[in-house]
C-alpha positions in Angstrom: 28.8 -5.4 -32.6 28.0 -7.3 -29.8 25.8 -10.4 -32.0 28.5 -10.4 -34.4 31.4 -10.8 -31.8 29.4 -13.4 -31.1 29.5 -15.2 -34.1 33.1 -14.9 -34.8 33.6 -16.5 -31.5 31.9 -19.3 -31.8 34.8 -20.5 -33.7 35.3 -24.8 -33.2 39.1 -24.6 -33.3 39.4 -20.9 -31.8 38.2 -23.0 -28.9 40.7 -25.9 -29.8 43.6 -23.5 -29.7 42.1 -21.7 -26.3 42.6 -18.5 -27.9 41.0 -16.0 -26.3 39.9 -12.3 -28.5 41.4 -9.0 -26.7 40.4 -6.8 -29.1 38.1 -6.5 -32.1 37.5 -3.4 -34.3 36.9 -2.3 -37.7 40.0 -3.9 -39.9 42.4 -5.3 -37.0 41.7 -7.9 -34.2 44.5 -9.7 -31.2 44.5 -12.3 -30.0 45.4 -14.8 -27.3 46.9 -18.3 -27.2 49.2 -20.6 -24.9 51.4 -22.8 -26.3 50.7 -26.4 -25.1 52.5 -29.7 -25.0 50.1 -30.8 -27.7 51.3 -27.8 -30.0 55.2 -28.3 -29.4 56.9 -30.4 -32.4 59.6 -32.7 -32.4 62.0 -30.1 -31.7 59.8 -29.5 -28.3 58.9 -26.1 -29.5 55.7 -24.3 -30.4 55.0 -25.9 -34.1 55.1 -23.6 -37.0 51.6 -23.7 -38.0 50.6 -23.2 -34.1 52.1 -19.9 -34.8 50.2 -19.1 -37.9 46.9 -20.3 -36.5 47.4 -18.2 -33.8 47.7 -14.8 -37.0 45.4 -16.4 -38.8 42.5 -16.5 -36.0 43.0 -13.2 -35.3 42.9 -12.4 -39.1 39.6 -14.3 -39.8 38.3 -11.9 -37.0 39.8 -8.7 -38.8 38.9 -9.9 -42.3 35.0 -10.2 -40.9 35.1 -7.6 -38.5 32.8 -5.4 -40.2 29.8 -7.5 -40.5 31.1 -8.3 -44.4 31.5 -12.3 -45.0 35.0 -12.8 -46.6 37.5 -15.9 -47.3 41.5 -15.4 -47.0 42.6 -16.4 -50.3 46.4 -16.5 -49.1 48.8 -15.9 -46.5 52.4 -16.0 -46.5 53.8 -16.3 -43.1 58.0 -15.8 -42.0 59.2 -17.2 -38.4 61.9 -15.2 -36.5 61.7 -17.0 -33.2 59.8 -20.1 -31.9 57.7 -20.7 -28.7 58.2 -22.7 -25.7 55.6 -24.7 -23.7 54.0 -22.3 -21.2 54.2 -19.1 -23.0 51.5 -17.3 -24.2 51.2 -15.7 -28.1 50.0 -12.9 -29.1 48.4 -12.7 -33.3 47.9 -9.4 -34.6 46.0 -8.8 -37.7 45.6 -5.5 -39.5 44.1 -4.4 -42.7 46.1 -2.1 -44.8 43.8 -1.8 -47.8 40.8 -2.9 -49.0 37.3 -2.8 -49.4 33.9 -5.0 -49.2 35.6 -7.0 -51.7 39.5 -7.4 -51.0 41.3 -6.9 -47.9 45.1 -6.6 -47.9 46.6 -7.7 -43.9 49.5 -7.7 -42.0 50.1 -10.4 -39.9 52.1 -10.1 -36.6 52.7 -12.6 -33.7 54.8 -11.9 -30.4 56.4 -13.4 -27.7 56.2 -11.1 -24.6 57.1 -7.9 -26.9 59.2 -9.8 -28.8 58.1 -10.4 -33.1 58.7 -14.1 -33.9 56.4 -14.4 -36.9 55.3 -11.3 -39.3 53.1 -12.2 -42.3 50.5 -11.1 -44.8 47.3 -12.1 -46.4 44.5 -11.7 -48.7 40.6 -11.7 -47.9 38.0 -11.5 -50.9 34.4 -12.2 -50.1 30.8 -11.5 -52.8 30.1 -8.6 -50.5 27.3 -10.6 -48.6 26.7 -9.6 -44.7 27.1 -12.2 -42.2 24.6 -11.1 -39.9 21.6 -10.0 -42.5 19.8 -8.0 -39.6 22.6 -5.5 -38.5 
């Protein structure tokens, strides 16, 4: 899992977001990212794309956490509230159902203890391993 974790953390978009991974386990990931000035929209709150990116990053890790290469085929997100500069968002993705080729996930984004966005997502892959020697 250590080598796979290293590969998953090499994501350049994660670095751009400043996202940190808090937990990875089979079919689950939790990440956190701080709302920076660059991530605000013209209303002065976190852009929906940033909030969704936090969820999507957790989803990418969760969807590949078992060393099977998969890509997103669908993401749907509902936004309940916004976030402001300096707040820390926590994104979670959890597999609800699926196997080697297809997986169904629930996505959640929290601000403090409050859920501000929730959605669902689907991954698909051909069963190929990310790290061949694991």
